[in-house]
N, C-alpha and C positions, 0 to 999 in steps of 0.2 A: 492424521495430518490435516491442519486446517488450511483452507484456501481463501485467498483474497483476490477478487477480480477488480482491477482499478481502471480509472479513467473512463468510467461509464458516462454516456451523455444522453442516452435515450431509454425509453421504457422497454422496447423490444429486447435490447441487449441485456438490461438489468434482469428482466424476467427470465431470460435464457440462463443467465448465471445462477439465479436462484433455483431454477428448475434442476440444474445440474448439481445442486447441493452447496453452492459457494457459502462459506460461513461468514464472509465479509464482502461488502460491495464498496468500492471507493469512488468518491465524487470529488473533483478538483475544483476548488474555489480560488485558485490563483489565475488572475486574468491573463497573464502572459503565456499560459499553457494552451496548446492546441486542443486540449480536452477540457477546457473551462466550461463550467456551467454556473448559472446563477442559483441563488438559494431557492428561488421560486421553482425553477426547472427541476432542481434535485428534489425538492419537497414533493412535487407531484409524482415523481418516479418512486420515491421511498414509500409513499402511501400505498403503492401497489404490491410491495414486496411482503413475503411472509415474515412473521416475527422471528423465525429461525435464522434469517439473514440480517446481520448487523451492518448498519450503514456507517461508513467512515467518511468524515470530511477532511480533505487535505488542504493544508494551508502552508504558504512559504513566506516567512518573514513578514507576516501580517500582524496588525495590532490586536491586542486583546478585545478591543471594542469591536473590531471587525468580525472576529471570531464569535463573539457573544451575539452580534446581530444575526449571523447565520444560524446560530443554535436556536434563536427565537423563532425562526421560520422553519427549520428543518429538524426532524426528529433523528438526530444523529446519536448513535450509540458510543462513537469514539471520535476524537480529534487526532489527526496526524500532522505533526509539525515537521515539515520537510525542508526547513531552512537552517539558519545558524542560531536558532532560538536557544536561550540559556536555560540552565536547570531552574532558575528562579522564575522565569517566564512560564515554563512548562507547568510549574507548581500552581500557577494562578489560574490556569484554564479550567473552567467549571465543568469538566467532562473528563472521563478516563483518556489518557494520552498515549499514542504511539509516537515515539521520537525517532525520526529517520536520520541516518548518518550515511554520507556519500563516502565510500571507501576508496581511497587512492593508494594508501600504503598503511603500514602499522601505526603511524602517527595519527591516522584518521580515527582510530579506535581508542585513543587515550581520552580519558574523561567520560566515556560512554556510561560507565556505572555511577557517575555523579548524578544522573537523572533518575529520580524516583517516580517512575511512570508505569503504565500498564505493560508496555512492551517496547522493545527496540526494533526498528527496521533497518536492515543493512542493504544499501543500494550501491550501484557503481557511480563513480565520479566521472562527469563528462562536461567539464567547463561550466558554462552558465545554465546547462540543462538541469532541472530539478525533477527527477524521475522521467519514466518513459524513454530512457537512453537507449534501450535495445542491446546494451553491452553488459557482459558479465565482469565482475572483478575477480581477483585472484583469491579463490576460496581457501587456499592454504594459509591465508593470513589469520583465519579464524581458529586454526588448530590449537593454538596455545592460549587463546583468549577465553577467560571465564566471564560469562554475562550474568549479571544479578536478576535479570528479567527475561521473559520469553522472547525469542528472536523470530521476526518475520524476515525471511530471505527474499530479496528482490534483485532486480538488475539482469536483464537479458535472459530471463527464463523462458524456455520454449518446450514443446512436447518432446523434442529430441534430447534436451540436456537436463530436464527437471528431476529425473530419477537419480542420476549420478550426483546431482547437487544436494538432494535430499540425503542421500547416503553419506555424502562427505560431511555435511554440516549438522544433520539431525536437528532442523529447526522446529520451532513450534508451529509455523505456518510458512507457506509460500505465497508470494505476491506476484501477480503477472499483470502487465499492462500492454506494452507494444507487441509481445510475443503471441498475442491472440487477436491482433487487429488486421483489418484489410487496409485501413488507413487511420491516421490519428483520430481517436474519437468514435470509431466505428468498428464493432467487433466482427470477426469472421466466425460464424457459429460453429462451422466444422472445426476450426482451430481450437475453439473454446472447448468443444466436446472432446477432442482428442487430448487436450491438455489435462483435463480433469480425469480422463481415462487413464492417462499415463501415470498420474499420481496414485490413483486407486490400484493400479497394477503394481506399482512399486512398493507401496506400504501394505 
């Protein structure tokens, strides 16, 4: 089971995530997010991380030019598109792409397989919030759905519920943001450690 720790804003938290064996670390380049980091801030953190931890840049309805500018500064392994970007737009990103979908109901999953990307990320829908909602969606919606690509499961995952979510969905990876924080953008290292331990115990 792969693990993605998202919403990182400082070296201390990112290094802790890497130490715990996180496969992916997420950095948010969407300026309206309370977890926003600049390309320069993220770059300085990414340079400290081991090669085994892949850095993911999160963008929300941003231009291709903006994404390319960040890629020039940051050594990102993947780009996560967390808005309403089209399959055509995703295909133009010069990096492997994780396409996020905010799940509200069955209709939210229509067209997912139109995206020829590295993976899909399924998150909960919460109005104008793009990620970091702290809420789970109805996982039973995924039971009859076939996905063409690996799935990152996100949305309200915590130490208490991650194991049951893994057993129900059988995802490629789990993604956590607010469930391991003391406040937006700041990780609680005890929660982070417990979260990773819960996954290891489960699988």
